[in-house]
N, C-alpha and C positions, 0 to 999 in steps of 0.2 A: 633145775640145773644150777650148779654153783661153780664159780671160777675164782681164781686168785685175782685176775685182772679181766675186766670186760670193757671193750672198746665199742661204743654204741653208735649206730646211725652214720657210719662213715662210708664214703665211696671207695670201695676196695679196688686197688690196682694190684692184681695178684702176682704179677711178674711173668705171666705167660704171653703177654701182648694182647690178651682178651680185653674187651671193653670193660671199663669200670662198672661195678655193680654195688647197689646199696645193701649193706650187710653189717652185722655185728661180728666181732672177733673175740672169742673166749680163750683165755690163756690159763693154763694150770701148770704150776712149777715153771720150768723153762721151755714149755712146749705150747704151740698153738693146738688147742684141743677141739675147737669148733669154729666154723665160719658159716654164717647164715642169719636168718631172722630168729634171734634167740629170745623170743618173747617170754617174759617171766623169769629170766635168768637173774641170778644175784652174784655179787662179787665183792671182795674186800675193797678193791679199787675199781672205780668206774670212771672211764674217760669218755666224755661226750664229744664225739667227732662230727656232730651235725654241721653240714656245710663244708666239711674238710675231707681230705683224702687220706687213705690208709695204705701204706706200701711197705714192702720188706726193706730192712735196713740196707743202705747203700754200702758198697764195698769200694774203697779207694785202692785201686790196683797199683798205685805208685805213690807211696808216702815216705817221707824221711823223718818219721817220728820215733826213730829207734830209741832215743833217750827220752824225748819230751812227751811221748804218749802217756807217760806216768804223771804228767802235770795237769792240774785242772784247766789251765788256760787252753792247752791244745785239745783236751777232751771237749771243752765247750766249743771251740772253733769247729771241730768236726761234727759234734752232735747238733749244733745249730743249723747245719746243712743237711742233716739226716744221715750222715756217715756213721756206721756202727762198726766197721772193720777196716783196719789198716793192713796192707801187705807191705812188710818191711824187708830189710836186707837188700835194698835196691842198688843198682849201678855197680855191683861187684864189690862193695865195701861196707862192712859192718863189723861188729865185735866178735862174732863167732862163726865158724869154729876156729879157735886159736889154741895152740899148744905151747907157745912161748910168750914171755913177757914182751919181747921185741915186736912180735906180730900184732899182739893186742894194742901196744902203744902206737904202732904205725897206723893201723886201721882207725884208731881213735883220733890221732893227731891229723892225719892227712884229710880226713873228712869231718873235722871238728866244726867247720862252718856249715856243714850240711846236716849231719846226724846229731851233733852235740856230744857231750861227754856222758857216758853211762853213769847214772846216779849212785850206783853201789859197787859195781865190779871195777876192779883196778888191775886185773891180771887175766891170764888165759881163761877162756870161757868156752864151754861146749854148747851146742844147740839145745840140748835138753835143759841145761841150767839157765840159758837165756830165756827160753820159753816159760820155764817155771817162774822166773822173775816177773813176767807179764801177767801170768794167770791170776785172775781175781784181784789184781793190784791196780786196775784202771777201769774206767767206764766203757772202754772200747775193746772189741775183740782184736787180736793180733794174729797175723800169719807171717811166716818168715821164709825168705828165699836164701839159699846158700850163696854167699858172695864169693865169686871166683877170685877176685883180686886179693881178698883176705886169705883165701886158701893158698893161692900162689905164693904170697909173701911168707906165709907160715912155712912153706916147703923150700922156697927158692930165695927168700929175701928180695932185694931190689934188682935181681939179675935181669939184664936186658937181652935175653936170648931165648931160644927154644928150650923147652924142658927135655931133660934126658929121660930115658925109659924108666929109670928108677924114680925120678922126680914125678913123672906122670903117674906112676903106680901109687906113689904116696898121696898125690892129690886125689886120685880116684878113690882111694880108701877113705879119705875125709868126706868126699861127696856121698859115698855109700852109707857111711855112719851118720852123717847129717840127715839124710833122707830117713833112715831108720829111727831117728830121734824126733822127727816131725816136721822137717822142712817141706815146703810146698812147691819147690822148684829150684833152679839154679839161675843166678843173675850174673851178668857181666857189665863192666863199664869200659868199653874199648877206646874211649878217649881219655881215660884216667890211667894213672900208674898204680900197680904194675900190670893191669889187665891189658893195656895196649901192646905189651910185648908178647902176648900169646898169639899163636896162629890158629887157623881153622881146624887143623888136625888135632891140636891139643883140646880145643873147645868141644869138638865132636866126640872125642873120647870121653870127656867128662860128662857129656850129655847122655851117654849110653844107658846109665842106670835109671833115667828119669821115668821111664814108662809113659804113662799118660800125663804126667806133670810137665809143666812148660819150662823151656829155656827162655829166660827173660833177658832181653839185651838192650843196653844203651849202645847203639851201633857205632861203628867206626866213623860214620859220617851221616849228616842230615842235610836238609835243604838241597843245595846243588850237588852234594856228595852222597845223597841218599841212594843213588843207583849202585855205588860202590859198596855202601853199607849193606844194602839188601842182598847184593850178590853173595857176600860172605855169609849172611844169615841163612839164605836158602842152601848154600853149600853145606853148612853145618847141619841143617835139617835133613838134607839128603843123606849125608854120611852117617848120621846118628839115628834117624827115624824119629827124632823128638818133635813134639809140638813146639811152636815158636810164638813168643809174644814180644813185640817190639815196644820199648818204652818211649813215652813222650814223642810220638811220631809227629813231626812238624816240618813244614816247608810247603812248596807249591803243590796243591792237590793234583794238578794235571800230571805231575811227575810221580808223586808218591803213590797214589791209589792204583794206577796200572801195575806198579810193581807188586802190590799185594794181590791184585786180581790174577796176575800171571802165575804167581806162586800157588795160589789156591786152585787154579785150573790144572796145575801140574800135580795136584794131589797132596800138597803140603798144608799142614794145619797151622795157619798163620793168623794171629790176631794182633791187636795193638791197643795202647791207651794214648790219649792225648788230653790236654787241658785247654780251655777256651780263652787263651790269652796269646798275644803275639810276642811278648818278652819272655826270656828264660831266666834262670838263676842257677849259679854254680859257684865253684871256688875260683878266686882270682887267678890262682896258679895255672888252672887248666886253660884259661883264655889268654893269659898274658905271657907265660913263660915260653921262650923259644924251645923247640923240640930237643935241642942238644943239651939242655940242662936236665940232669937225671932227677926228675921230680920224686921218684920212689926212694931216693937216697937223700933224705932231708939235709943231713949234715953237709954232704958234698954240694947240693944245690945252693945252700946258703953261702958256702965258701966261694962258689963261682959268681954268685950275685955280688959278693963283696969285692971280688978281685978282677973280674973280667968285664970288658966293655960289652954292652948288650945292644943289639940292633932290634929295637922294639917295633912292633907293628902299630904305628901311631894312628892308623885309621880307626882303631877300636876305641880309642880313649873317650870320645863323646858318647859312646854307647854303653859305657860302664857306670853304674850307680852302686856305690858301696852299700851293702846290707849288713855286714858284720866286720868290724875292725877293732878287735880287742886292744885296748890301750890307746886308741884314737877314736873313741865312740863319737866324737864331734863330727867325724867325716861320714857317718852313716846317714844315708838319705841324700848325699851330695854326689854329683857326677865326679868322675876322676879329675877332669880339668877344673871343676869348681873347688874340689878339695885341695888340689895342687896349688891353685891360686891363693887359697886361704892360708896355705903353709909357706907361701913365697917360694915355691919350687917349680921346676919344669915337670910336666906330666910323667915323663919317663923316669926321672930321678925319684919323684914321689912314689911311683909304683914300685920301684926297687926298694925304697925304704919301708914301705908298707909290707911287702913280702918278707923282708928280712926281720923287721920288728915283730911281726906276728908269727914268724917261723912258718910261713906259707898258709896260715890259718884264715886269712881274710876271705870274705865271701862277697858276691856281687849279684845284682840284677843286670841282665844284659839285653839291650835292645837288639832285635834282629833286623837284617836288611829288608825283610818282607813286611815291615809295618806299613799299614795303610789299607785301603779298601780291598785290594787284591789279596792281601794276607788274610783279612777277615773272611773273605769268601772261601779261601782255602781251609781255614779253620772250620767253617760251617760244613763244607763238603766232606772233610775228614770225619767230623762227628757223625754225619749221616750214614757213613759206610757200615755195612752189617758186621764187619770185623772189629768195630770199635768197642772198647770198654772205657769207662770213666777212670781217670787218674788225675790227681791234683799236682803231683810232683812237689807237694807241699814241703817247704823248708821253714822251720820255726825258730831257727837260731838267729841271733842278732837283733839289733834295735830297729831295723828297717827292712824286714823280709819282703819277698814277693807276695802280693795279696792272694795268690792262688790257694794257699793253704787255708785261708779263711773264707774263700768265696767260690772256688771252682765248681763245686757240686750245686750250690745254690744258683750259680749263673747258668749251669746246664739245665737245671729244673725250672728256672724262671725265665731268663732271657731267651734261651734257645727253644723253649716250648711256647711260652706265652707271647713273646715279642717277635721272634723271627719265624716261628712255625717249623723249625728244622725237625723237630720231633713232635708227636702227640705225647700226652702224658703216659699212655700205655707203652709207647716205644721207648720213652726215656727210662722207664723202670727196667726194661729188658737190658738196655745199655749199661745202666749203672748199678744194677742189683743182681738179676738172675744170670745174665751172661757172665759176669765176673765170678760168681759162685761156681759155675760149671768150669770155667777156665782154670781155677786154682784148686779144684777138687774139694770145695768146702760144702760137703754134703749136708743137707738139712737146712741150708740157708738160701736166700735169694727169692723165696716164694712166700705168699700168704696162703697157706694150705694146712689142713689138719695134719699133724705129725711133724711139721717143720719146727725148727728152733724159733722161739719167739723173739726175734730181732725185728721190731716193728716201729714205723715212723708215722706220725700223724701230722699233716701239714696243710696249710692253706694255699691252694694252687694259685689263687689270685694275688697272693702277697709274697710268696717265697722269692727272695731276691738277695743277691750279693751286695754287701755294703763296703767291703774293703776296696781300697784304691791304691795305686802306686804311691800317692802322696800320703795316704793314711791306711797302711796295710793290715793293721791288727783289729779291724772292726768286725765283730761276728755278723753272720748273715741273719736275716729275719724271715719269718713265715713258717718255721718248723717249731711247733710248740711242745710236742710230747714225743719222747723216744723211749722205747723199751729195749733192753739188751738182756738176752737170756731170761726173759720173763720178769725182769726187774726194771722199774722206772728209774731212768738215769737223767732224764730231762723232763721237767714239768713246768709249764708256763714259761718256756724258754730259759729256765734256770736249772743248774745242776742240782741233783738231789743229794749228791755226796756218795751215792752207792757205787761200788766198783765190781760189778759182776762180769766184766769182760773176760772172755776165755782166750787162752792161747790155742789157736785152732791148728789141727793136724789133718792132713788129707785122709 
């Protein structure tokens, strides 16, 4: 027997939940062609996995690498955790589909602190073209959700009202075309502009063409507001018949999990992702701007910030740490009160100046009220739920990002298996590889099995660990030594090989 790549003597976690078994894995081209005791087999590349585990590549169900997935730093951050696929187009905002320069500029500018700036496109972009730009240009696979907010802005601009029949038809045509060009679902960001101006009827109508693909939503409320958010989610699911996937589901487990269980008992197909941290990260404008300022109309928002008195919610100031402040990078890593004191300004006035000077581009890490032992117990309970899939919500923009982009999956595979016992290794692989592959229609991935695409991770279960912290957030994880993507080695000895075999995945 001869293979291109042979992984020898590893404990195989096949993604079905079955117990690990000692085996070799043979890879020919981009396909797993044999799993078993392959005595006498030869290969051009042999990886000795003795004492280590072999699993399918992990799928990050919620990543904001829309621009930076093309950079070696972000590829290394993901691969050192065993992540081989990013699901992009999250929270209803990304670069495509756009038909006007204005829509492309808005989606880029409004989410610049989250997605970054596309490295090559500077104007209207279709889903087909966006995916073509990822294909074989990065070490990671990419899948893409149609961003509702981008589509809405492309049709309606910053309008703060319900869509007309004609506008709804125009948005629906963009959804149908985007799905035909390879999108794996539809995303919304209902706390961001302009997504927050849509009602359930609009969203249900746009979900109708999805078929088995999911409606992926940043709900209108989390934590104490999760009941309201989930009520709208289930309403949309009932109206449209769509499967639903809730993004970064966080808050008290005793409130959140019964909402999911009730929806599933009612016959709705509901899953969610979450990351194993208590702090969040977003754009400063979303958490700080009063609702009467039209965030989707940047020019008008800046005029109001310059001219009108603002009643800020001062209770949030201590919970904000700047992650991305173009032009004032010295503030990155400081809390808002610390940065304001350094500038000799009151927190409210400093926040106003940062929003104006960055044209609403500033980003932040946000401490949530549920930090502490009870919050940690909720995170653990949410991870254990059978509807859970892994997602980092990783944001890689700025000098001091949230550590989750560099450590979430290593933390799940290490801390939540080895240290807390929330999962067995076998259960972990289902949550962070095979279940996500099914959810997003990524056929041929998520399992170690003959005929599957060879996205394969070799790791040390005793050593895999997150190293990134809030104080030092850009430190890659440890314990994942070798990663194969589409049959090609992309990580060897914890170092990038420089190969870029990542595919733009279509359902």
